[in-house]
C-alpha positions in Angstrom: 161.0 110.8 63.8 160.0 107.4 65.9 159.3 107.5 69.7 160.5 104.3 69.8 164.0 102.3 69.3 164.2 99.4 66.9 165.5 96.2 68.6 167.2 93.8 66.2 165.7 90.3 67.4 168.6 87.9 68.6 168.7 83.9 68.2 169.3 81.6 70.7 170.2 78.2 70.2 170.5 74.8 72.5 170.2 71.2 72.4 168.5 68.8 74.7 169.8 65.6 75.2 169.2 63.1 72.7 167.5 65.9 70.3 169.1 68.2 67.3 169.8 71.6 68.2 166.5 73.9 68.4 167.1 77.8 67.4 164.7 80.0 68.8 164.3 83.7 67.8 163.4 85.8 70.6 162.6 89.5 69.6 162.7 91.8 72.9 160.3 94.6 73.9 161.0 98.1 71.8 162.6 100.9 74.0 160.9 103.9 74.6 162.6 107.2 74.3 163.6 109.5 76.9 161.4 112.1 75.8 158.1 109.6 75.4 159.1 108.9 79.1 159.4 112.6 79.7 155.5 112.9 77.9 154.2 110.3 79.7 155.2 111.6 83.1 153.7 115.0 82.8 150.3 113.5 81.2 150.0 110.8 84.2 149.4 113.3 87.0 146.6 114.9 84.8 145.2 111.9 83.8 145.2 110.6 87.3 143.1 113.9 88.6 140.7 113.5 85.2 139.9 109.8 86.5 140.0 110.1 89.9 137.3 113.9 90.2 135.6 113.7 87.0 135.6 109.9 85.2 134.5 108.4 88.5 132.3 110.5 90.2 130.8 110.5 86.7 130.5 106.6 86.4 129.3 106.7 90.2 126.4 109.7 89.7 125.0 107.4 86.7 125.5 104.1 88.7 123.2 105.5 91.3 120.9 106.8 88.8 120.2 103.0 87.8 119.5 101.5 91.5 117.5 102.1 94.3 119.5 104.1 97.2 118.1 104.4 100.5 120.2 105.2 103.7 120.6 101.6 104.3 121.6 100.5 100.5 124.1 103.0 100.4 126.2 101.9 103.5 126.3 98.6 102.5 126.0 99.4 98.7 123.5 96.3 98.3 120.8 99.0 96.1 118.6 96.5 93.8 119.1 97.5 90.3 116.0 99.5 88.5 117.6 100.1 85.3 115.5 103.0 83.9 112.6 103.0 86.1 113.9 105.6 88.2 114.4 108.1 85.3 110.6 107.2 84.5 109.4 108.3 87.7 111.4 111.7 87.9 110.3 112.6 84.4 106.2 111.6 85.0 106.9 113.7 88.9 104.6 116.8 88.9 107.6 119.1 89.8 109.2 117.6 86.8 108.2 120.2 84.2 107.8 123.2 86.4 111.4 122.8 87.3 112.7 122.9 83.7 110.7 125.6 82.5 112.1 127.8 86.1 115.9 126.7 85.0 115.1 127.5 81.3 114.0 131.1 83.0 116.9 131.6 84.9 119.8 130.4 82.6 118.4 132.0 79.4 117.1 135.4 81.2 120.5 135.7 83.2 122.9 135.2 80.1 120.7 137.7 77.9 121.4 140.5 80.3 124.9 139.5 81.6 126.0 139.6 78.2 124.8 142.4 76.9 125.7 144.5 79.6 129.2 143.1 79.7 129.6 143.6 76.2 127.9 147.6 77.0 130.4 147.6 79.5 133.5 146.3 77.3 132.8 148.9 74.5 132.6 151.9 77.0 135.6 150.9 79.0 137.4 150.1 75.1 138.0 154.3 75.1 141.0 155.3 77.2 140.4 158.1 79.8 141.1 158.9 83.0 140.6 156.6 85.8 139.3 154.1 83.4 141.1 150.9 84.9 139.9 151.8 88.5 136.3 151.6 87.4 136.7 148.2 85.8 138.6 146.5 88.9 135.5 148.2 90.5 133.3 146.3 88.1 135.2 143.1 89.4 134.2 143.3 92.7 131.4 141.2 92.4 133.3 138.4 90.9 136.3 138.4 93.8 133.3 138.4 96.2 132.5 134.8 98.2 129.4 133.6 96.9 127.9 133.6 101.0 128.5 137.2 101.1 127.2 138.5 98.0 123.8 136.1 98.4 123.7 137.6 102.2 123.8 141.1 101.2 121.2 140.8 98.6 118.9 139.1 101.2 119.1 141.5 103.1 118.9 144.5 100.0 115.6 142.6 99.2 114.1 142.1 102.7 110.6 143.3 102.2 110.3 145.4 105.7 114.0 147.3 105.8 115.7 146.5 102.2 117.1 149.0 100.2 115.3 148.2 97.2 111.9 148.7 98.6 113.2 151.4 100.2 114.5 153.3 97.0 111.3 152.8 94.9 109.0 153.9 97.8 110.5 157.2 97.0 108.8 157.0 93.9 105.6 155.6 95.3 105.5 152.2 94.7 104.4 149.5 96.7 106.9 147.2 98.8 107.6 144.4 96.9 107.9 140.6 98.5 111.2 139.9 96.7 112.1 136.1 98.3 108.2 134.9 98.6 107.4 131.7 96.2 106.2 134.2 93.8 108.8 136.5 93.0 112.1 134.6 94.6 112.6 133.6 91.1 113.2 137.1 89.7 115.1 137.9 92.7 117.7 135.3 92.2 117.8 136.6 89.3 119.1 139.9 89.6 121.4 138.8 92.0 122.6 136.2 89.4 123.2 138.7 86.6 125.1 141.2 88.6 127.5 138.2 89.7 127.8 137.0 85.9 128.9 140.8 84.4 132.4 140.9 85.6 132.9 137.7 83.7 131.0 138.9 80.5 133.1 142.6 80.7 136.5 140.4 81.4 136.6 137.9 78.4 134.7 140.6 75.9 137.0 143.3 76.5 140.3 140.9 75.8 138.1 140.3 72.6 137.7 144.0 71.5 141.6 144.0 72.2 142.0 141.8 69.7 140.6 143.8 67.0 143.1 145.9 64.9 142.2 149.4 64.5 142.8 149.8 61.5 139.5 148.6 60.6 138.1 151.3 62.6 140.1 154.0 61.0 138.8 152.5 58.1 135.6 153.0 58.6 135.6 156.1 59.9 137.6 157.7 57.1 134.5 156.0 54.8 131.9 157.7 56.9 130.5 155.1 58.6 129.0 155.9 62.5 130.0 154.2 65.4 126.8 152.3 65.5 127.6 150.9 61.7 131.0 150.2 63.2 130.1 147.9 65.7 127.2 146.4 63.9 130.1 145.6 60.9 133.3 145.1 62.5 133.0 144.8 66.2 130.3 142.1 66.8 131.1 140.1 63.9 134.8 139.8 64.8 133.9 139.0 68.7 131.8 136.1 67.6 134.5 133.1 68.3 134.5 135.0 72.1 130.9 135.4 72.4 130.4 131.5 71.3 132.9 130.9 74.5 131.5 133.6 76.6 127.8 132.1 76.0 128.8 128.3 76.5 130.9 129.2 79.4 128.0 131.2 81.3 125.2 128.4 80.5 127.2 125.9 81.9 128.0 127.8 85.1 124.2 129.0 85.5 122.7 125.9 85.0 124.6 124.4 87.9 124.4 127.1 90.2 123.2 126.0 93.7 124.7 128.2 96.3 123.3 132.0 95.7 120.1 130.3 95.0 119.8 127.9 98.4 121.5 131.2 100.2 118.7 133.5 99.5 115.9 131.2 98.8 116.6 127.6 99.8 114.9 126.7 96.5 111.4 127.5 97.4 108.7 128.3 95.2 109.5 129.7 91.9 113.5 129.8 92.5 113.5 126.1 92.6 115.7 124.8 89.4 117.1 121.7 88.6 120.5 122.0 90.1 118.6 123.2 93.6 116.1 120.2 93.4 119.2 117.6 93.0 120.7 119.5 96.1 117.4 119.3 98.1 116.6 115.5 97.3 120.4 114.2 97.6 120.9 115.9 101.4 117.2 116.1 102.4 116.7 119.6 102.6 114.6 122.4 101.7 111.1 121.3 99.9 112.6 117.8 99.8 112.3 116.2 103.4 113.1 112.8 102.6 116.5 111.6 101.1 116.2 110.3 97.7 120.0 109.9 96.2 118.7 108.1 93.1 116.4 110.7 91.8 118.9 113.6 92.7 121.6 111.4 90.5 118.8 111.5 87.5 119.1 114.8 87.8 122.5 115.4 88.0 122.6 112.9 84.7 120.3 115.5 83.1 122.3 118.6 83.5 125.5 116.7 82.6 124.0 115.6 79.2 122.2 119.2 78.8 126.1 120.4 79.3 127.7 118.4 77.0 125.2 118.7 74.1 126.0 122.6 74.7 129.8 121.6 74.3 128.8 119.8 71.2 126.5 122.5 70.0 129.6 125.1 70.5 132.0 122.7 68.5 129.8 122.7 65.7 129.4 126.6 65.7 133.4 127.1 65.8 133.8 124.8 63.2 131.2 126.6 61.1 133.0 129.9 61.6 136.8 128.0 61.0 135.4 127.4 57.1 
């Protein structure tokens, strides 16, 4: 059914003094049906929201990366056009590639452990037993706590002098570890981020396990398949769509993590990532005492590009699975 109502053209005839009668055909504009108007009404708020909070900030970020902004030009808006000059400066800086390596380490190691531990817990809780619901609820605590509380707690636990972790490993004769210094700070924030991401992986993967038919496991048990073979040939293959979504969301979230790193180490030393580097340049904090709006926008654009590429990779993988 068409969304517009067809209107027939109307004709109007008039005669100017001393002239022959003239007939002009006027076509009315198509009139939208009530259902179409209702659909536009529902979509309009979402379109306005996406335009105001996504499209416009993205446009401003790209625009700032192509101009040289300072405190003064940021207020006046008279920043000179620089083209790709700012991009070349950021890519050629001595800090860029070490930060890229640290970012990749932070993201990959976090995702591997978050997914592995989350999948193991999801498989464990799939078996019904007493207090299983209570334990699942307790595993959600890291996800529910405010980031500032979690980061401050981990900062206290990793304190070199009075931290609980050093006292625990001291029982086994291990010397205290300076977790938050420049050399070990990356592994400190990775441990805290893994702890924060496990509940998310647990919830998503547990829901995926609930959608696998139990008849498949029953048939495999009758055929003599062990639990490991059932997991390898039934559970893991059928979890691939859920795994793809989990890893994509985890990648995008971990790539842009700033809060927990900033609270624990302020992005100093090897804990500096692209996200914290952009934050420090934009606000003139941490290791960057000078505000660099354009350079921060360049790093932000790079992060957006990487996230966009991962989104296309996910779509390609999903399309291959549907074929």
